[in-house]
C-alpha positions as CSV (number, residue, x, y, z in Angstrom):
1,M,-23.5,15.0,-52.7
2,E,-25.7,17.1,-50.3
3,S,-26.7,13.6,-48.4
4,A,-23.4,13.0,-47.9
5,Q,-22.2,16.3,-46.2
6,A,-25.2,16.4,-44.4
7,D,-24.0,13.0,-42.6
8,V,-20.5,14.5,-42.1
9,T,-22.3,17.8,-40.8
10,A,-24.3,15.4,-38.2
11,A,-21.3,13.7,-37.2
12,L,-19.0,16.9,-36.3
13,P,-18.3,17.2,-32.4
14,G,-20.4,19.3,-31.0
15,R,-23.1,19.5,-33.6
16,P,-26.6,19.3,-32.1
17,G,-26.9,15.6,-34.0
18,G,-23.3,14.7,-33.4
19,R,-21.6,12.7,-31.2
20,G,-20.2,15.0,-29.0
21,G,-23.6,16.9,-28.7
22,R,-25.3,13.5,-27.4
23,L,-22.5,13.5,-24.9
24,L,-22.7,17.1,-23.6
25,R,-26.7,16.6,-23.1
26,Q,-25.8,13.3,-21.1
27,M,-23.7,15.4,-18.9
28,A,-25.8,17.7,-19.0
29,K,-28.7,15.3,-17.4
30,R,-26.4,14.1,-15.1
31,Y,-24.3,17.2,-14.1
32,D,-24.7,16.1,-10.4
33,L,-22.3,13.0,-11.2
34,Y,-20.1,14.7,-12.9
35,L,-19.2,17.2,-10.5
36,M,-18.4,14.8,-7.8
37,L,-15.5,13.5,-10.4
38,L,-14.0,17.1,-10.2
39,L,-12.3,16.6,-6.6
40,P,-10.8,13.1,-7.4
41,M,-9.9,14.8,-10.9
42,A,-7.8,17.4,-8.7
43,W,-6.2,15.1,-6.7
44,Y,-4.9,13.2,-9.5
45,L,-3.7,15.9,-11.5
46,I,-1.9,18.2,-8.4
47,F,-0.8,15.4,-6.5
48,H,0.1,12.9,-9.1
49,Y,0.9,14.4,-12.6
50,G,2.0,17.6,-11.3
51,P,5.0,16.4,-10.1
52,L,6.0,15.1,-13.0
53,Y,6.7,18.3,-14.5
54,G,10.1,17.8,-11.7
55,L,11.7,14.8,-12.6
56,Q,13.8,16.7,-15.0
57,I,16.1,17.7,-12.5
58,A,17.0,14.1,-13.0
59,F,18.9,14.8,-16.2
60,K,20.0,18.3,-14.2
61,N,22.3,19.3,-11.3
62,F,19.4,21.2,-9.4
63,N,20.4,24.2,-7.7
64,P,17.3,25.5,-5.7
65,G,19.0,29.0,-5.8
66,K,18.2,28.9,-9.7
67,G,15.2,26.7,-9.9
68,I,14.1,23.6,-12.1
69,L,14.6,26.0,-15.4
70,G,17.6,27.5,-14.7
71,S,19.5,24.6,-13.3
72,P,22.4,23.2,-15.6
73,W,21.7,20.0,-17.8
74,V,24.3,17.3,-16.9
75,G,22.6,14.9,-19.1
76,F,22.6,11.1,-17.5
77,E,25.5,12.0,-15.1
78,H,23.4,10.8,-11.9
79,F,22.6,7.4,-13.8
80,E,25.9,6.2,-14.6
81,R,27.0,7.6,-10.9
82,F,24.3,5.2,-9.6
83,F,25.4,2.7,-12.0
84,D,28.8,2.4,-11.3
85,S,28.8,2.9,-7.3
86,Y,29.8,0.1,-5.3
87,Y,26.5,0.3,-3.4
88,F,24.2,-0.3,-6.2
89,G,24.7,-4.1,-6.6
90,R,23.5,-4.8,-2.8
91,L,20.6,-2.1,-2.9
92,L,19.3,-3.7,-6.5
93,W,19.5,-6.9,-4.7
94,N,18.2,-6.4,-1.4
95,T,15.2,-4.6,-2.7
96,L,14.7,-7.6,-5.5
97,T,14.7,-10.4,-2.8
98,I,13.4,-9.0,-0.2
99,N,10.1,-8.0,-2.8
100,L,10.4,-11.5,-4.4
101,F,10.5,-13.3,-1.3
102,S,7.1,-11.2,0.2
103,L,5.5,-11.8,-3.7
104,L,6.1,-15.4,-3.4
105,I,5.3,-16.2,0.4
106,A,2.9,-13.5,1.2
107,F,0.8,-13.1,-1.5
108,P,-1.1,-16.9,-1.1
109,V,-1.5,-16.3,2.4
110,P,-4.5,-14.3,2.2
111,I,-6.1,-16.5,-0.3
112,F,-5.6,-19.5,2.3
113,L,-6.9,-17.3,4.7
114,A,-9.8,-16.1,3.0
115,L,-10.4,-20.2,1.9
116,I,-10.3,-21.1,5.6
117,V,-13.0,-18.3,6.6
118,T,-15.1,-19.6,4.6
119,E,-15.1,-23.0,4.7
120,I,-15.0,-23.3,8.6
121,R,-18.9,-24.2,9.5
122,G,-19.0,-22.7,13.1
123,K,-19.7,-18.9,12.5
124,R,-18.8,-17.9,15.8
125,F,-15.1,-18.9,15.3
126,S,-15.3,-17.5,11.8
127,K,-15.7,-13.8,12.6
128,W,-13.6,-14.5,16.1
129,L,-10.4,-15.4,13.4
130,Q,-11.6,-12.4,11.3
131,N,-11.7,-10.5,14.0
132,I,-8.1,-11.8,15.0
133,T,-6.5,-11.4,11.7
134,Y,-8.0,-7.5,10.8
135,V,-6.3,-6.4,14.0
136,P,-2.5,-6.0,13.3
137,H,-3.6,-3.8,10.1
138,F,-4.6,-1.3,12.7
139,I,-1.7,-1.2,14.5
140,S,1.0,1.7,13.3
141,V,4.5,1.1,12.0
142,V,6.5,2.4,15.1
143,V,4.3,0.1,17.4
144,I,5.1,-2.9,15.7
145,V,8.4,-2.4,15.3
146,G,8.7,-1.9,18.6
147,I,6.9,-5.3,19.3
148,L,9.7,-7.2,17.5
149,T,12.3,-5.3,19.7
150,V,10.9,-5.7,22.5
151,F,9.9,-9.9,21.4
152,L,13.2,-10.4,20.1
153,S,15.6,-8.8,22.7
154,P,18.4,-10.8,23.3
155,S,18.3,-10.2,27.3
156,T,14.8,-10.2,27.6
157,G,12.8,-11.3,24.8
158,P,10.3,-14.5,25.2
159,V,12.0,-15.6,22.1
160,N,15.3,-16.1,23.2
161,K,14.0,-17.3,26.7
162,L,12.5,-19.8,24.8
163,I,15.5,-20.6,23.1
164,E,17.5,-21.2,26.2
165,A,14.8,-22.8,28.2
166,F,15.7,-25.7,25.4
167,G,19.8,-25.1,25.9
168,G,20.6,-22.7,22.7
169,T,22.0,-19.6,23.2
170,P,20.4,-16.0,23.2
171,V,20.5,-14.9,19.2
172,R,20.5,-11.2,18.4
173,F,17.5,-11.1,15.6
174,M,17.1,-7.4,15.1
175,E,21.4,-7.1,14.9
176,S,22.1,-9.5,12.5
177,A,21.8,-8.9,8.7
178,G,21.1,-12.9,8.2
179,W,17.1,-12.8,10.2
180,F,16.5,-9.2,9.1
181,K,14.7,-10.3,5.6
182,S,12.8,-13.2,7.5
183,I,11.6,-10.6,10.4
184,Y,10.7,-8.1,8.2
185,I,8.5,-10.4,5.9
186,G,7.1,-12.6,8.5
187,S,6.0,-9.1,10.3
188,N,4.6,-7.8,7.4
189,I,2.4,-11.0,6.8
190,W,0.9,-11.2,10.5
191,Q,0.1,-7.5,10.4
192,S,-1.9,-7.8,6.2
193,M,-3.0,-10.7,5.7
194,G,-5.9,-10.7,7.4
195,W,-6.8,-7.0,5.8
196,Q,-6.1,-8.3,2.1
197,S,-8.1,-11.5,2.3
198,I,-11.3,-9.5,3.1
199,I,-11.1,-9.1,-1.2
200,Y,-11.0,-12.8,-1.2
201,I,-13.4,-13.5,1.0
202,A,-16.2,-11.0,-0.8
203,A,-15.1,-12.9,-4.1
204,L,-15.8,-16.3,-2.6
205,S,-19.2,-15.2,-1.4
206,G,-19.9,-14.2,-5.0
207,V,-19.4,-18.1,-6.3
208,N,-22.5,-19.8,-7.5
209,P,-23.6,-22.0,-4.7
210,D,-25.1,-24.5,-7.5
211,L,-21.2,-25.4,-8.8
212,Y,-20.3,-26.4,-4.9
213,E,-24.1,-28.4,-4.9
214,A,-23.3,-30.3,-8.3
215,A,-19.7,-31.4,-7.2
216,K,-20.9,-32.6,-3.7
217,M,-23.1,-35.1,-5.8
218,D,-20.8,-35.9,-7.7
219,G,-18.9,-36.9,-4.6
220,A,-16.0,-34.5,-4.3
221,S,-14.6,-33.5,-1.4
222,R,-14.1,-30.0,0.6
223,L,-10.6,-30.2,-0.7
224,R,-11.6,-31.0,-4.5
225,R,-14.6,-28.5,-4.0
226,I,-11.8,-25.7,-2.8
227,W,-9.8,-26.9,-5.7
228,H,-12.1,-27.1,-8.9
229,V,-14.8,-24.5,-7.6
230,S,-13.4,-22.3,-5.3
231,L,-9.9,-21.1,-6.8
232,P,-11.6,-21.2,-10.1
233,G,-14.1,-18.4,-8.8
234,I,-11.7,-16.1,-7.9
235,I,-8.7,-16.9,-10.1
236,P,-9.7,-13.2,-12.1
237,V,-9.5,-11.0,-8.7
238,I,-6.1,-13.1,-7.9
239,V,-5.0,-12.3,-11.4
240,I,-5.8,-8.2,-11.2
241,L,-4.1,-8.1,-7.2
242,L,-1.1,-9.9,-8.8
243,I,-0.6,-7.6,-11.8
244,L,-1.4,-4.4,-9.0
245,D,1.4,-6.2,-6.5
246,V,3.7,-6.4,-9.4
247,G,3.0,-2.6,-10.5
248,H,5.1,-1.7,-7.5
249,F,7.3,-4.8,-6.9
250,M,10.3,-2.3,-6.3
251,N,8.7,0.0,-4.2
252,I,9.5,-1.2,-0.6
253,G,8.0,1.0,2.2
254,F,10.8,2.8,3.9
255,E,9.2,3.6,6.8
256,K,9.8,0.7,8.9
257,I,13.1,-0.7,6.8
258,L,14.0,2.8,8.0
259,L,13.0,1.9,11.7
260,M,14.3,-1.8,11.9
261,Q,17.9,-0.6,10.3
262,N,20.9,-0.2,12.0
263,N,24.8,-0.2,11.1
264,L,24.7,-4.3,11.9
265,N,22.1,-5.1,9.8
266,L,23.0,-2.6,6.7
267,E,24.0,-5.3,4.0
268,S,20.2,-7.0,4.4
269,S,18.2,-3.7,5.0
270,D,19.7,-1.4,3.0
271,V,17.2,-0.9,-0.1
272,I,16.5,1.6,-2.3
273,S,14.0,3.7,-1.2
274,T,15.7,4.1,2.0
275,F,18.9,4.9,0.2
276,V,16.8,7.6,-1.7
277,Y,15.3,8.8,1.6
278,T,18.7,9.1,3.6
279,T,21.1,10.9,0.3
280,G,18.3,12.7,-1.3
281,I,16.0,14.0,2.1
282,L,19.4,14.0,4.4
283,K,21.8,15.2,2.3
284,G,20.0,17.1,-0.1
285,E,21.5,15.1,-3.5
286,Y,17.9,15.6,-5.1
287,S,19.1,15.4,-8.8
288,Y,20.7,12.3,-7.7
289,T,18.0,10.4,-5.7
290,S,15.7,11.6,-8.3
291,A,17.2,9.7,-11.1
292,I,17.5,6.7,-8.7
293,G,13.6,6.9,-8.1
294,L,12.8,7.6,-12.2
295,F,14.8,4.2,-12.8
296,N,13.2,2.3,-10.2
297,S,9.5,3.5,-11.4
298,L,10.6,3.0,-15.1
299,I,11.5,-0.8,-13.8
300,N,7.7,-0.9,-12.0
301,L,6.1,0.3,-15.2
302,T,7.9,-2.5,-17.3
303,L,7.0,-5.3,-15.1
304,L,3.6,-4.2,-14.9
305,L,3.4,-4.1,-18.8
306,L,4.9,-7.5,-19.2
307,V,2.7,-8.9,-16.8
308,N,-0.5,-7.1,-17.5
309,R,0.5,-8.4,-21.4
310,F,0.8,-12.2,-20.1
311,A,-2.0,-12.1,-17.9
312,R,-4.3,-11.2,-20.9
313,K,-3.3,-13.9,-23.2
314,T,-3.3,-16.8,-20.5
315,S,-5.8,-16.1,-18.7
316,E,-8.3,-13.5,-20.3
317,T,-7.7,-11.1,-17.6
318,S,-6.1,-7.8,-17.4
319,L,-6.3,-4.5,-16.4
320,W,-6.6,-3.0,-19.4
């Protein structure tokens, strides 16, 4: 009986011989490393977890004069207003289609680029290709939209000049709802494919070279080596990045869309993020747009949990 009590006492947290005591001693030995965690932890607590307190205004009729606690509760009134609005279907459709096509078209492009860079025999050309594809990432969104406006201008743009040279009529690309999604997704691919390929190039460099030699000795062509060695070697990285992309599936950077948006293409360019900005920030409907943002985040969270669970069961690779 006494020995059992001694074991229990030793296992209690904070006791000299318990787990808590051992953990504290280990932390004391490397206190400098743990101190380095204070700044990022403070960042997340202040700017990520702290603002969660304000989510309650999605269920209130927020009045800045009364504050968050003093504002009256309205329950799910703002959610019902959004779901019953005439623009709900358009906002949801535009957000889903832009993100879905971006995921289907833009996600594989950095993988192909990384494979091309690693398979090029000429190192000088490989570095040149990398530099050319990296540069657009460092161009600001305002400049990107300005470039699109100049190149796609119906009167002076080189694209329309080429169309006219082949006997066609100028097209108002930036004012057309039918062309908006193609231009937005295509420019995103051009701007981000080089930067996003870096992690795949790093993953490909970690594939065991002996696997390539064994495949080459078995008579496998270059395409076969890519298909059976390179791609399987980076599958865990692809799955992780895919899960992360799906985790913010409903989030679209509103800056670029807002700069490209006009009254003529509003049918295709009006998404949830731009609506939240124009209605919440410019018009001051904080509670209403907080409810819309919460709805958007819940969809992202649901998709993240589902895709992570599916990836864990099928490929044994997941975030947790």
